[in-house]
C-alpha positions in Angstrom: 0.0 0.0 0.1 1.3 3.5 -1.1 1.0 6.2 1.5 -1.5 8.7 0.4 -0.2 12.0 -1.0 -0.8 15.6 0.0 -2.4 18.1 -2.3 0.4 20.6 -3.0 -0.6 24.4 -3.3 1.3 26.7 -5.3 3.3 29.6 -3.6 1.2 32.1 -5.3 -2.0 31.0 -3.4 -0.2 31.1 -0.2 1.0 34.7 -1.0 -2.6 35.7 -1.6 -4.0 34.2 1.6 -1.4 35.0 4.1 1.1 37.8 2.9 1.1 41.7 1.8 3.7 43.0 -0.4 5.1 46.0 1.3 7.9 48.5 1.0 11.1 47.1 2.8 12.1 48.4 6.0 15.4 50.1 6.0 16.7 48.7 9.4 15.6 45.1 9.3 17.3 42.0 7.9 15.7 39.1 6.4 16.1 36.2 9.1 16.2 33.7 6.3 19.0 35.1 4.0 20.3 37.4 6.6 20.5 40.3 4.0 19.0 43.6 4.7 15.2 43.6 3.4 16.2 46.8 1.6 18.8 44.7 -0.5 18.0 42.0 -2.8 17.4 38.4 -1.7 20.0 35.9 -1.0 18.0 33.4 -3.1 17.3 35.4 -6.1 19.7 38.6 -6.8 16.8 40.0 -9.1 14.2 40.1 -6.5 13.9 43.0 -4.2 10.2 42.4 -3.3 9.3 42.4 0.4 6.3 40.6 2.1 4.5 41.0 5.5 2.9 37.9 7.1 -0.5 38.7 7.8 -0.8 37.0 11.3 2.5 37.8 13.0 3.5 40.7 10.8 6.9 39.9 10.3 9.0 40.8 7.2 10.9 38.8 4.6 12.2 38.8 1.2 9.4 37.4 -1.0 11.9 35.1 -2.8 13.2 33.7 0.6 9.8 32.9 1.6 9.2 31.2 -1.7 12.3 29.2 -1.5 11.5 28.1 2.1 7.9 27.1 1.3 9.0 25.1 -1.8 11.4 23.0 0.4 8.6 21.9 2.7 5.2 20.0 2.2 3.8 22.7 0.2 0.5 22.1 1.6 -0.8 25.6 1.7 0.6 26.3 5.4 4.0 27.6 6.7 5.5 28.5 9.7 7.2 32.0 10.4 10.9 31.4 10.7 11.2 34.1 13.3 8.3 33.5 15.7 7.0 30.1 14.6 3.4 31.3 14.0 1.7 28.9 11.8 -0.1 30.6 8.8 -2.7 28.3 7.1 -3.7 24.8 8.1 -0.7 22.6 8.8 -0.9 19.0 7.4 1.7 16.3 7.8 2.6 13.0 5.9 1.3 10.5 8.4 0.6 7.2 6.5 -3.0 5.7 6.0 -4.3 4.2 9.4 -7.2 3.9 11.7 -7.9 6.0 15.1 -10.6 4.5 17.2 -11.9 5.6 20.7 -14.3 4.3 23.5 -15.0 5.3 27.1 -14.3 2.6 29.6 -15.4 2.7 33.5 -12.2 2.4 34.8 -10.2 5.3 36.4 -6.7 6.5 35.8 -4.4 7.0 38.9 -4.9 10.6 39.6 -8.3 10.9 38.1 -10.5 8.7 40.6 -13.4 10.9 39.9 -13.9 9.9 36.4 -13.7 7.1 34.0 -11.2 6.8 31.1 -11.0 7.2 27.4 -9.1 4.5 25.3 -7.5 5.3 22.1 -6.5 2.9 19.7 -4.2 3.7 16.6 -3.5 1.0 13.9 -1.4 1.1 11.0 0.1 -1.2 8.4 3.5 -1.4 6.5 3.5 0.2 3.1 5.5 2.2 0.6 6.4 5.7 1.1 4.8 8.6 -0.9 6.1 11.6 -2.7 6.2 13.5 0.6 8.4 11.3 2.4 11.9 11.1 2.7 12.5 8.1 0.7 9.8 8.0 -1.9 9.0 4.5 -3.3 10.9 2.9 -0.3 8.9 0.5 2.2 8.4 1.6 5.6 7.5 -0.6 8.5 4.9 -0.1 11.3 6.0 -1.6 14.5 4.2 -1.8 17.7 0.5 -1.6 16.3 -2.0 -1.3 17.5 -0.8 1.5 19.8 -3.3 1.9 22.8 -3.4 5.1 24.7 -5.4 6.7 27.6 -7.1 9.9 28.6 -9.1 10.8 31.7 -12.9 11.0 30.7 -13.2 14.6 32.2 -13.6 18.0 30.5 -9.9 18.4 29.8 -9.4 14.8 28.5 -12.3 15.3 26.1 -10.8 18.5 24.9 -7.5 16.8 24.2 -9.3 14.0 22.3 -11.2 16.5 20.2 -7.9 17.9 19.1 -6.2 14.7 18.7 -8.9 13.9 16.3 -8.1 17.1 14.5 -4.4 16.2 14.6 -5.3 12.7 13.0 -7.5 14.1 10.2 -4.6 16.5 9.4 -2.1 13.6 9.4 0.0 15.0 12.3 0.0 12.4 15.0 2.6 10.1 13.2 5.3 10.3 10.6 7.9 8.2 8.8 11.3 8.5 10.1 14.0 7.1 12.6 12.8 5.4 15.7 14.3 6.9 18.9 14.1 3.3 20.5 15.3 1.1 18.1 17.2 3.2 15.8 15.4 1.6 12.9 14.9 4.0 9.8 11.9 4.2 7.5 9.3 3.3 10.1 6.3 4.9 11.6 7.0 7.1 14.6 5.2 9.4 16.8 5.4 13.1 15.6 6.2 14.9 18.7 2.6 14.8 20.2 3.0 12.7 23.3 0.4 10.1 24.5 0.2 8.2 27.5 0.4 4.4 26.8 0.3 2.8 30.3 -3.0 2.3 32.0 -2.6 1.5 35.6 1.0 2.7 36.4 3.8 4.8 35.5 6.7 2.5 35.6 8.1 3.5 32.1 7.1 7.2 32.1 4.4 6.9 29.8 1.4 6.7 32.4 -0.5 8.4 35.1 -0.3 10.2 37.6 1.3 13.0 35.7 -0.5 16.4 36.9 1.3 18.4 33.9 0.4 15.9 30.9 -2.8 17.4 29.8 -1.5 20.9 29.8 1.9 19.8 28.1 0.0 17.9 25.3 -2.2 20.9 24.5 0.8 22.9 24.3 2.2 20.5 21.7 -0.9 20.3 19.8 -1.0 24.3 19.7 2.6 24.2 18.2 1.5 22.1 15.4 -1.6 24.7 14.8 -4.3 22.5 16.5 -6.4 24.7 18.6 -10.1 25.0 19.6 -10.6 28.0 17.4 
C-alpha cells in the first residue's frame, strides 16, 4: 500500500492568502537569508520584493519565503521563521491508518473521579509516498495497535477532540528513525506525546502526571491544532 499524498498548493496561492507585499523596512534584515530587506534576496539577486506576514506581521524577502515554502510539504501552510506562528492549516505526512476511541469505566491514577478514554491507533506497513524522505521505499509499522489513555473529564475530552483534528490533518505520526530501536523508515510519533500505560507509570508513559494534559495541549498548539 502506497502512503497517500498531500495535495500541493502553489506559492502564489499562499501569497494571496497569508502575505502582503510592502515597502522594505530600511533597518531590518531577512532572517532567512540574513541580508538587509532593503537589499536583494540571498536566494534571488533579481528580487527586491518584500512581504509582511498577515498573522504575526514579520517581514521577509518574497523570494526567500518562496524558497522556504517550496522545500516543505507545500500544503498551503508555513511556519514563520522568526516567531514560529503557523499560517494556514498545517498538515503532515502520516501514513494511512485508523484511529478509534471508546469510554471505559475504570479510572486512571490521579483521576479517581471519572472514567477513562481508550484510544487505539492502527497502521500497516506500506510504500512511502512523494512527501516522505524515501519515496518508493518500504516503511514498517512496529508496535501497532498502539493503545493510549486519557481521563474522561472535560480536559481529557478536549484533548481527544484536538487529537482527532491532528489525526485528520495527518500530524499524529510520521515516517522516520525510531528513537528506541534506531530503525529507519518506520512509523514514529510526531512530537505529540501520548500516555500508553494504564494502571501505572513505571516507564514514564502513564499516570499520575499532573502536567500531562497541559503539556499535550501545548504540543498540539505548536502544530496549529487549537479549539478555534
